[in-house]
C-alpha positions in Angstrom: 80.6 73.7 47.9 79.5 76.4 50.3 78.8 79.6 48.6 79.6 82.8 50.6 79.4 86.3 49.6 82.2 88.7 50.5 79.9 90.4 53.0 79.1 87.1 54.8 82.7 86.1 54.8 83.7 89.5 56.3 81.0 89.2 58.9 82.1 85.7 60.0 85.7 86.8 60.0 85.0 89.9 62.2 82.7 88.0 64.6 85.3 85.2 65.0 88.3 87.4 65.6 86.5 90.0 67.8 85.2 87.2 70.0 88.6 85.7 70.2 90.2 89.0 71.1 87.5 89.7 73.7 88.0 86.3 75.3 91.8 86.7 75.4 91.5 90.3 76.8 89.0 89.1 79.6 91.3 86.2 80.5 94.3 88.5 80.8 92.3 91.0 82.8 91.1 88.4 85.3 94.7 87.1 85.7 95.8 90.7 86.3 93.1 91.4 88.9 93.8 88.1 90.7 97.6 88.8 90.8 97.1 92.2 92.3 94.5 91.1 94.9 97.0 88.4 96.0 99.8 90.9 96.1 97.7 93.3 98.2 96.8 90.5 100.6 100.5 89.7 101.0 101.4 93.4 101.6 98.5 93.7 104.2 99.8 90.6 106.0 103.2 92.4 106.5 101.6 95.5 108.2 101.7 95.4 111.9 100.6 97.8 114.6 102.5 98.3 117.9 100.4 97.6 121.0 102.3 100.2 123.1 102.9 103.3 120.9 100.3 102.5 118.2 102.8 102.9 115.4 102.1 101.0 112.1 105.1 99.4 110.5 106.0 96.7 108.0 107.3 93.5 109.4 109.4 91.7 106.8 111.0 89.3 109.4 109.9 85.7 109.4 109.6 85.6 113.2 106.4 85.3 115.2 107.5 88.1 117.6 108.8 91.4 116.1 110.3 94.5 117.7 108.7 97.9 117.1 111.1 100.3 115.4 110.0 103.2 117.5 109.6 102.0 121.1 111.3 98.6 120.8 108.5 96.6 122.4 107.9 93.0 121.3 104.7 92.5 119.3 103.1 89.3 118.3 102.5 88.8 114.6 98.7 88.4 113.9 95.5 90.4 113.6 94.6 93.6 115.3 92.1 92.0 117.7 94.6 89.6 119.4 94.0 89.6 123.1 
């Protein structure tokens, strides 16, 4: 039989549960960060800038070409450096 004192048992118990708690906390934190970075990328993908009036707006349409809400010009969905 393994003989443990109360102090040894408490130390093992604390080390085990604190390490388990730390691992679970880090895992949930990493999931949280990943979710928010993905959400931010999706939001940034929706932002568009009009080529004519330089107005930034959110394009929630699924079309390739969208209309500016201010001047009504047609803008192509894509990056800022499209030629």
